LONU-937332 format. One line per 10 residues: number of its first residue (from 1); their letters; for each residue x, y, z of N, C-alpha, C, O. Coordinates in steps of 0.1 Angstrom, whole numbers. Layout:
<atoms>
NUM	A	X,Y,Z,X,Y,Z,X,Y,Z,X,Y,Z | ... .
</atoms>
This chain:
<atoms>
1	MAQAFLERAG	4,-28,-33,2,-27,-48,-7,-14,-49,-4,-5,-56 | -19,-14,-42,-28,-4,-43,-22,9,-41,-24,18,-50 | -16,10,-30,-10,23,-24,0,29,-35,0,41,-37 | 7,20,-41,18,26,-51,10,30,-64,13,40,-70 | -1,22,-68,-7,26,-79,-16,40,-78,-18,48,-87 | -20,41,-65,-29,53,-61,-18,65,-63,-20,73,-71 | -7,65,-55,2,73,-55,6,78,-70,5,90,-73 | 9,71,-77,13,73,-91,1,79,-99,3,90,-106 | -11,73,-99,-23,81,-104,-27,93,-99,-33,101,-107 | -24,95,-85,-28,108,-79,-18,119,-83,-21,131,-82 .
11	GGRHEARSAG	-6,116,-88,3,128,-92,7,136,-80,11,148,-82 | 7,131,-69,10,138,-56,-2,149,-51,-1,158,-43 | -13,146,-58,-26,153,-52,-31,145,-41,-39,152,-33 | -29,132,-39,-35,123,-28,-25,117,-21,-14,115,-26 | -27,112,-10,-20,104,-1,-27,89,3,-39,88,4 | -20,80,3,-25,68,8,-17,61,17,-5,64,17 | -22,52,24,-16,43,33,-22,28,33,-34,25,31 | -12,21,34,-16,7,32,-12,0,45,0,1,50 | -23,-9,50,-19,-15,62,-29,-27,64,-40,-27,58 | -27,-36,71,-34,-50,73,-34,-55,88,-25,-51,96 .
21	TAPASRVHPE	-45,-62,90,-46,-68,103,-36,-81,107,-34,-86,118 | -30,-85,96,-19,-97,98,-8,-93,87,-8,-101,78 | -1,-84,87,8,-81,76,20,-91,77,24,-96,88 | 25,-95,64,37,-101,64,49,-95,69,49,-83,73 | 60,-102,68,74,-97,74,79,-88,65,86,-79,68 | 75,-90,51,82,-84,38,72,-82,26,61,-88,26 | 76,-75,18,68,-75,5,73,-87,-2,85,-89,-3 | 64,-95,-7,69,-106,-15,76,-104,-28,72,-96,-36 | 87,-111,-30,93,-108,-42,86,-108,-54,90,-101,-64 | 75,-117,-55,68,-117,-68,62,-103,-69,61,-99,-81 .
31	VTDAMAEAGL	58,-97,-60,49,-82,-60,59,-73,-65,58,-66,-75 | 72,-73,-57,84,-64,-62,84,-67,-77,83,-57,-84 | 85,-78,-82,88,-79,-95,77,-74,-105,79,-67,-115 | 65,-78,-103,53,-73,-109,52,-60,-108,47,-54,-118 | 55,-53,-99,55,-37,-97,65,-30,-105,64,-20,-111 | 76,-39,-105,88,-32,-115,84,-33,-129,88,-25,-137 | 76,-43,-133,73,-45,-146,62,-33,-150,60,-29,-161 | 56,-28,-139,47,-17,-141,53,-4,-139,46,6,-138 | 65,-4,-137,73,9,-136,72,15,-123,74,27,-121 | 70,7,-113,69,10,-98,80,3,-91,82,-9,-93 .
41	DVSDRRPRSL	88,10,-81,96,3,-74,89,4,-59,87,15,-53 | 87,-8,-55,82,-9,-41,93,-16,-30,90,-18,-18 | 104,-19,-36,114,-28,-29,118,-22,-16,124,-29,-8 | 115,-10,-13,117,-4,0,106,-3,8,107,3,19 | 96,-8,4,83,-8,14,83,-20,23,88,-30,20 | 76,-17,34,74,-27,45,60,-30,49,53,-21,53 | 56,-41,49,41,-42,54,41,-37,68,50,-38,76 | 28,-32,71,26,-27,85,13,-29,90,3,-31,82 | 11,-29,103,-2,-31,109,-12,-19,108,-9,-7,109 | -23,-23,107,-34,-13,106,-37,-7,120,-39,-15,129 .
51	ERADAEWADV	-36,6,121,-38,13,133,-51,22,133,-56,27,123 | -56,24,145,-68,32,146,-63,45,140,-71,49,132 | -53,52,142,-48,65,137,-50,66,120,-52,77,114 | -48,54,114,-50,53,100,-64,57,96,-67,65,88 | -72,50,103,-87,49,99,-92,65,102,-100,71,95 | -87,71,112,-90,85,116,-85,95,107,-91,105,104 | -73,91,101,-66,100,93,-72,101,79,-71,112,73 | -79,89,75,-84,88,60,-98,94,59,-108,93,67 | -98,100,48,-113,104,41,-121,92,37,-133,90,39 | -112,84,30,-118,71,25,-111,60,31,-99,61,35 .
61	VVTMGC	-119,47,34,-112,35,38,-118,25,30,-130,22,30 | -107,18,23,-110,7,14,-107,-8,22,-95,-11,23 | -115,-16,25,-113,-28,31,-114,-41,21,-118,-41,10 | -108,-52,27,-110,-64,18,-114,-74,29,-109,-74,40 | -124,-81,25,-129,-93,33,-124,-104,27,-128,-109,17 | -112,-108,34,-106,-122,29,-108,-133,37,-103,-144,34 .
</atoms>
């Protein structure tokens, strides 16, 4: 969700990657529905694992301690 919102807010000026240490096998339907209500289509997105290359690529890394 955060990646999609940043991409929209950044208007092509910024890139984002979203990844996790234990990603789900799919984007949950509730997320797809909520994002559609906000005007964002995330139905083609797939959760992915966090890789070292992602952190090395980034200027800023935001983490969640869940």
